[in-house]
N, C-alpha and C positions, 0 to 999 in steps of 0.2 A: 428772363427765365421763360422757357417755352411752355405754352399752355397744353395741358393734356387733352387729347381728343377722345372720341368714342372708342372704348376698349374692344379688343377682339380676343380670340382664344387661340392658344397654341395649337398648331395643326397636329401635334402628336399627343400631348398629355392633357389638353383641354384647359390648362391654367390660363387665367385671364391676363392679357398683355395690355398694358397702358401705352398707347401710342402718343407720341408728341408731334407737334406740328413743325418738326425740323425737316430739312430736305433729305433726300436719299431714299433708298428702297425700303418699303414697309417691312417690318419684322413679321414673320409667320411662326417663329419658334420662340419660346420664352427664354431659352438659354442655349449657348453653344453645344452643351451636352445633348439636348433634345434634337438639335439640328444634325449632329453626328449620328445619333441613334436612328433618326428617321432615314438618313442616307444608307446606313447599314441595312435597315429593313427593306428599303427599295432594292438594294443590291441582292439581298436574299430572295426577295419575291421574283426577281428576274431569273434566278437560278432554280427556285422551287415553285412550281405552279400551285402548290397547295393541294388539299384533299379534293377528290373528285365527288361530284354529286350523283354519278351514275348508279352506284350501289344503293344509294338512298332512294333514288327514283324507282329503281327496280323493286325495292321493298314496298314502296307506296303502291305501285301497280299490283303487286302480289296481294297485299291486304285488301285493296279496293275490289279486285276481281273476286276474291273470296266472299266479300259482302254482296257483290252483284250476283254471283252464281249460287250462293249458299241459301237455298230456299228453306232449309230446315235447321239453320244455325240456332243454337241456344242463346238465350239472352246474355249469359256470361261470356260466350265466345264473341258475340257482337261487341260487348264492352271491351274485350281484350283487343280485338282488331281495330276498333275505333281509337283506342288509346295509342296503339302503335302508329296509326295514321297521323294523329295529332303530334306525337313526338317526332316522327320522321319529317313532317312538314316543317317543324321548327328547326330541325337539323339542316334540312335542305335550304331554308332561308339563311341560316347562319353560314353555310358553306358558300352560298351565292354572295353574301356580303364580304366574306373573307376573300373570295376571288376578285371581287371588284376593288377592294382596298389594295390587294397585291398588284393589281393593274395600274394603280395610281389614282383611283378615284378618291375624293376627299370624303370625310365623314359628313360634311354638309350635303354632298351629293347623295350619300346613302340615306340620310335623314329625309331629304326631299322625296326620294323614290319611295320610301316607306311611309311617308305622311306623318312623321313624328319629329320631335325636336332633336337637335344634335346630341344633347345630353342623354336623351332616351336611347338613341341609336347606339352610342358608345357604351352605355350601361348594359344594353341588351346583348350586343354582339362584339364588343371590344375586348382587348386583352386576350386572355386564355379561355374565354367562354366557349368559343367554337370547338377548341380541342377537348374541353370538358364534356360538351354535348356529344361529340363523336365517340369519346371513350366510353360513355355510358350507354351507347346504342346497343341493342340486341336485335337479331333478325326476327321478323314476325313468325309466329307459329303457322303451320299448315293445319287447317281445321277440317276434320271429317264431319259431314252432315250427320244429324241424328238418325240412327237406324237401329235395326235389331242387333247389330254388332255391339251397340253400347247399351248395357243393361239398364242404365239410368234414363235412357231416352234423351240424353243431352249430347251436344256435339263435343268432340274431344280433339285435342291438338296432337298432331304427330309430325315428325320431320319427314318432309318429302314423300308422301304416300305413293306407292306404285300400284299399278293394276295391270293384269295380263291382258285386259281388253276383252271384248265380247267375240271378236272374229279375227282370226289370224290374218285373213286377207285385208281387212280394214286397217289392221295395225301396220301391215307392210305398206299399204298405200300412204299412210301418214308418214312413215319413215322415209318412203321414196320422195315425198314432197319436201321433207326436211333436207334430204340429200341434194335435191335440186337447188334449194336455196343456198346450201353450203357451197356447191360448185359455182353458183353465180356470184356469191359474195366473196369467196375465197377466204372466209374466216375459219380459222382452225377450231377444232373441238375444244382444245385447251383454252383458247380465248373465250369461247362460249361459256365454258365452265367457270372461268374467272369472272366474267361479267355477271352471270346469273347466280353464282353462288352454289350451283348444283355440283355434285360429284361428277368427275369426268366419266366414270363408269355409267352413271345414269344418262348423261348426254349421249354417250356412245350407243347405249341400248335403245334410246329414242330414235336416233338417226338410222340405226340398223333395223328398226321395226320390231324389236324384241319386247318392248314394254311401252305402256301408255301411262303417263303421269297425269297429275291434275291439270285442269285448264290454265290456272295462273302460271304454272311452270312451263306448260307448252307455249303459252303466250310470250313469256319472256325469252324462251329459247328462239322462237320464231323471230322476235324483234331483234335479238342478238345476231341472227343470221341475215338481218336487213330485209326481212320479208314483212308482209302485211298479215298480222295474226288472224284477221277475219277470214282470210282466204283459206286458212286451215281449220276453221271452226267446224265445218261440216265433216271433214275427215276425222277430226278428234271425236266428235259426237258419235260417228259410226264405229270408231275403234273402241271407245270407252263404254258405249251403251248409255251414256248420260245425255241430257238435254239441258241447255242453258236457256234462260228467259230470252225471248226474241229481242234483238237489238237491230235498229235500222229497218228499212222497208223490206217487204217481201221480195221485190225485184232486186234489191241490193244483196239480199241473202242468197238468192239463186245465182246471181252473177259471181259472188264470192265463192260459192260452192263449185261453180264451173271452173273458176280459176284454180281452185284447189285440185280438181281432177286433172287440169292441164299440167300443174306442177308435179303431181304424182306420176304423170306419164313422161316426165323429164323435160317439160316445156318444149315440145316439138313445134315445128312450123305448122301452122294451121292449114296451110295449103297441102301439106302431106298427110296430116293426121286423120282427116276425114273427108267425106265427099260434100260437106256443107260449104256453101259459098264463103270465101274467106272474109269478105266484108261483113256478112251476117254473123259469122262466128265471132269476129272481133266485137261487133256491137253487142252480142249476147254476153261475152266475157266482161265488157265494160259496163253492163247494166243499162245500156241505152234502149234495148228492146227486150221483149219477152217472146222468144221464138215459139213457133208451134211445137207441140209435144213430139211429133215425128222428127222435126229438125233437131230438137234437143237429144232425142234418143240416138239419132245417127251420129251426132257430135260426140256424145259420151262413149258410144261403142267404138268410135275411131280412136278415142283416148284410152281405151281399155278399161273404162269404168262401168259399173253396173247401173244401168238407167233406173232400175227399181228404187235404188237408194236416193234418187233425186226427184221422184215423181211428186211427193208431197210438197216439196219446195216449189216445183213448177205450178202445182195447183194453186198454192197460196199467191204466187206472183201473178198468175193469170187472173185470179179473182180480184186482186188489187187493181190490175189493169182494166178490168171490166167496170169496177167501181169508178174509176177515173174517166170512163167513157171513151177509152182508147180502142182503136181497131186492132184486131189480132194481126200479127205478122203472117203473111201467107207462107205455106210450106214451100 
């Protein structure tokens, strides 16, 4: 009679399998039925890649940016957004696990990556749990900051608030930059609407410069067009009349604003756009240097931008440069 060896668990149902010290290939399934079902699941996974985590990541960015930029959010709104972030983070993890299992990774691999036991991993993410989590998801609300518009003085949730912006010219500049990104990425507005969850009409109005939406929505549209959202932040601030808390260094903000002006001008060749030396202009757009104010003014004028809207950014970047003990770039 063969002696039983250390038991292992079925790769599909996690039932314990007693292995014997006989020759032949070790069993990884407890029954032929489990083996056949596992094969069917592998075949299905090859045909169906499973749910995408992009919509979940979009909602996480939206909620996080509202917390980042919401200087006057009420406590209730903060709890609402934080709750959405926690639930969406769990959904994102579940979708990532589902995708890994569909690609053929074992539950032991999943458990090792998560730092938990195999039993805990299957209990948390196995079976239909991912489908149940996704079915229960709801998009996060868009929160308006507390203001005189809200009699109670608390923030309130609204779906995709729109704003006409403070200046039609600034609104058009933001729309022009988005159109440049669309032309460079060749992503259709229908695709942008599908990825971001925004109505196609809203996306169209943004790109045409007819409306200004919240920064989280502008961020996600820019990202969907394969652009860098920080490059459009200054354009959005000018168009909306709002200001977000400073992120990144002053030099980086100036460089991003200059890139935004370049995009709003249609991303022209720097050799043609202005009389500024091309190497110096590129260094300014990359944030490697803080040019003199006359140089910045000439560069912006060549791009068709209003230098006055950038002067405060330049002053901050120049002050940071002096604090670091760096020499000014000659005109």
